[in-house]
C-alpha positions, 0 to 999 in steps of 0.5 A: 527538470527545474522549478519552473518547469515543475511549475507548468507540469503541474499547472498541466496536472490541473487541466490548464490549457491558457494562461494570460501574462506578461513577462519580465525579469523575475518570472524569466525562467518560467516563461523560458520553460513555457516555449516547451510547455503545451499550454497556451500563453495570450501575451496582454499589452498590460497585467491588469488586463491579463488578470481581468481575461483570466477572470471571464475565462474563469466566468465563461468556461466555469474553470479556473482562470490563470494569470502570471506576471513578473514581480514589483509592478507587474505583480502589484497590476494584478492588485484591482484585478484580484480584488474584483474577482474576490469581490465577484467570487470568481476562481483565479490563480495569479502566478508571480515572479519575485526577486531571488531569496536572499534579496527579499527585503532589501529594496532590490530592483523591481522588488515589492511585498506581493504577498503582503500587498495582496492578502486582503484581495485575495482568498489566499496566497502563497510564497514558495520557499523550497522548489519540492513544495510547488506541486503541493501549493499548486494544487492546494491553490486550485482547491482553494480558487475552485471550492467553498466561495471561489474566489483568486489565489496568488503564487509567488514564485522567488526567482531562485526557486524557479531556477533550483532543481526539482527532485520532488514528486508530483503525486500530491495529497490536499490536506487543509485541516482548516478549510472544510466547506459545507456542501449539503444543507441542513436538512432540518433548515431546507425542511423550514425553508418549504414550510415557510414557503408553503405559508407564503402568500407573496414570496419572490425568489432573489438569484445572485451568481452564486446560483450560476451552477444551479440554473437547472434547478432554479428554474424547476424550483420557480416553475414547480412553485410559481414564484416570480424570480429576481435575478441580481445583476450578477445573476442575469442568465441564471434563470432566462430573462425571457421568461414570464416568472422573471421580474428583471434585476432589483436594486439602484437600477433595477425594474419597478416590478422587481423592487416593488415586488421585494419591497411588499414580499412576505417571504424572500427566498435568496440563493447564492447573493450577499444583499450588497447595498446596490441591491438593498438601498438602505438596510433599514427599510429594505424588504419591510414586510418581509417576515421570513428571509430564507438565505441560501449561501455556500459562505456563512460569512454572508448569511445575516451579515446585511439582512436578518435572516429568519432561516439560514441555510448554509450550503451550495446552491446546486445542491441545496436548490435540488432538495428545495425542489424534491419538497416543494409544492404548487403555491397559490399565488394568483392574487399576488401575481395579479399585482406582479403583472399589473407592475410589469405592464405599467412599468417595462423598462423603456426610454423616450425616443429621440432623434438622436442615436440611443444607448438603449435602442443600440443593445436592443437592436443586438439582442434582436439581431443575435436572439440573445445568442451570445457572450456579452461583456461591458464596461463600467458606467451607464452602458453596463446598466442599459445593457443589463436591462435591455439585453435578455440573458436567458443562459447562465455564463453569457453575461460578464461584468464588474458587479462588486467592484465596479472596475472600468475597463474591464469590458475589453480584457473580459471579452477577450478572456470569455472569446478564448474560453468559448471559442466559436461563439460570439462575444460582444461587449458593450463598452463606454468611451471612458471605460473603453479608454482605460484598456483599449491597448489590448486591441493589439491582444485582440488583433493578435489572435484574430478573436470573433469579438465585437466592440459596441463603444457607446459614445456619449462624450461623457463618463455618462454615469457621474454626469448623471449624479452631477445632473441630479444631485449637484446642480448639473456642475459638470466637474471632469466628466466631459470627455468629447473635445479629446476623444479620439476617432474610435473608428480609426483607433481599431483601424490603426490596430488592423481592426475593422472600425465603424462609426454609426451616428445615423439612427436610420441605419441602425438595424443594417449597421448592426447586420454589418457588424455581426456578419464581419469575420473576426473583430470588428469596433462599432463606435455609436455616437450617442446622445450625450444627456441620457439617464439610466432610469429607473434610479434608487438614489444611494442610501434610498429604498424602494419607495424613493425610486425615481422611475422616470427621468424628472427631466422628461416623460419616459415613453414605453418602448 
């Protein structure tokens, strides 16, 4: 057995059944061994799509996603996706080939310092110098990626290591003395948290993507205490979006109820979120009345990093939430809920109906038709925010998007990864005409595997989010955001790949078209030509706070839906 075969056997021992990748010279020995391996390989058309698909596979399944690339440009095409996975705490293991060891540092063909370049965008990385280290390093990589705060790990394999004879053992023990994540929160800190909640008059429970595995415990805690729940963009689905205690997401494009609740709260219990700038706005003005902030996170570096924390609890969200449930009591919040219900009733997510087709109504039509039973992905832009607002997520791991990095182009490869992780389930990619064109070549991957993915392109002919900012803050100076004069016919483009393509322009045909899309077996691309100057509201301007929230488009009067 050579090193390449050892790599694949070690991956099998980690339970890997799917790899997303693209072959090339220095990773070719491993691809040769893959020919005889039971592991399924998904040939993507660009390496960035491979790491994105692996990311979605991980988020949709709860397992580690795996991708593979050759040296130099192949490996460097992973960088954006690795940073995306890092910022959104996703367990991914990336395998890269490299030139033979004697050529490292000589500027050989397709050589790059992959380890050096990827060090800032991974949780950890390795370069294998001894073939017999392969099983240990792979085991350590998977352990690091999936434990503590999850994140991406890269393993770089020089070509000669892949070709060398393997004489080692697969019976390896993981011993990482400097890496000991804390799972059990300190009992006294949990007691303090419960004591603070019992005294609270206006508490809120905020949950983020770090609480994905704690959904049952979060629901139990919320229902036992009666607290309002605010899931972040990455936390949508952790707490059911249709639950009466759900206030919707907070932040820049969050609900009025959620943002005002945080602003007026006296106590915040935050579980598995990092208080990023899109949630807090100007930190000095965030939650000014909250005398108590309880922050639960497995990563101690996040606690107190941005928002001053009164009661820190370092630990796993599921474990800590379960302990909180045990000691929690019903809170007396009738006065608080009267105010919250008033905000919810007066300021729902809404839009002003127009004669033209609108993104919001397309998304809502799909939510109604699916009853929320789908895995949903999105690119980055207005369509992403509209989806977060109008598609209500009731289950964890049903919403996959790029939160921290805001990576355009992720929608389609995310959908591919999710579909392969959840076979038999419906996957919908809500995408924009700008975002979609960054990775549209993956239509070939979608077709090859005949995945049940429905792509819904909300085509407004603009880079919509940038246009909205230029509209509001740059006197409508639309600089380099107009796409309509050079966009393709997306339905015909899909058909060129052998995928059913449908174009929708008439809003009267919306619901029948949605039914047609959902009824078609296999992949479908729907191009919905929507109103070209829609804005995402509410909106807190960058650097602002809840008091600065623009509730409705200043150029329109928004009517309730």
